[in-house]
C-alpha positions, 0 to 999 in steps of 0.5 A: 679758608671756607670763605675763599672756597665759597668765593671761588665757587661763586666766581665759577658759577658766575663765569658759567652763567655768563657763558652758558645762559645766553646759549641756553636761552637762544636754544630754547627761545629761538629768538635770534631770527636771521635776516635775508634779502628785502622783498622786491617791489611788486604790484598785483591784483587781489581777489577784490580786483584791487591793486596791491603793492608793497605799501599794503604790507608796510609795518606788517609782519606777513607770510607769502606763499605761491600756489594755484587754485586748481592744484591737485597736490600740495596746495590744499594742505598748504592752505589748511595750514595757512588757515591755522596761521590766520586763526592764530593771529586773527584780528591783529592789524599788524599781521597779513598773508599774501597768496600769489597764484602761479597760474594767473591766466586761470586764477582771475580775481573772481576765481581767487575770491571763490577759492578764498571763501571755500578755504575759509580765508576770512582774515581782512589782510589775506590777499590772494594775488594774480597778475602778469605771468612773467611778473609772477615768475620773476617775483617768485624765482628772482625775488624769493628764489622759490622756483615756480614754473609750468611743466606739462609733465607734472600733475596740475601742470605747474611746479612750485615749492610748498614753502612759506616765507616770513617777512618782517615789518621792514620788508625783509625775509626772516627765518630761524636757526634750527639747533640739533644737538651741537649743530646750528642749521639756518633755514630761509623758509618754512615747510608749509606741509610740516606741522612742526615747521608751522609751529616754528612759523607761528612762534617767529611771527610772534617774535616779529610782531613784538619788534 
């Protein structure tokens, strides 16, 4: 009788483990990253006056932001956090960053190079990009669905998000599902101003680097 009871208890534990453990692992590791659309073809000029396109990011995990050097509001904080990400993965040849200016008329390669130096952007694969204004806005608004545009009524003269996009080695936008209680909330981008989301981003970069 005792033997049958032990078998029954063992069976119940086994069933519980098969059902619950994957959910627990997913909850605490966050290793199921969502895949969104692929980054469209682009060609811009970097801070060293060299052409940069999708091929520069082949087989690399990278983070994309949209900013401008004269931004008086959120950009300085965004790039402080981007430097923290840089430092986390410094020296890894499979990691890169793309910072795309939404004010290309003023943000020439020379201006971007000075800005990069001022902000401590020392990662070899951190590209500060500029190009035709229409191309930049199409890349942001259509390619990522991250709004960027001119607005003379706002401080700095431009509107843009403070979000970071994470791209995998195949060129797809990736992100995580945030679990809160019983709710699973998929996100597409990471808030470049939020310390918690910057930590999430670091964790997810590590996951993609292993793929």
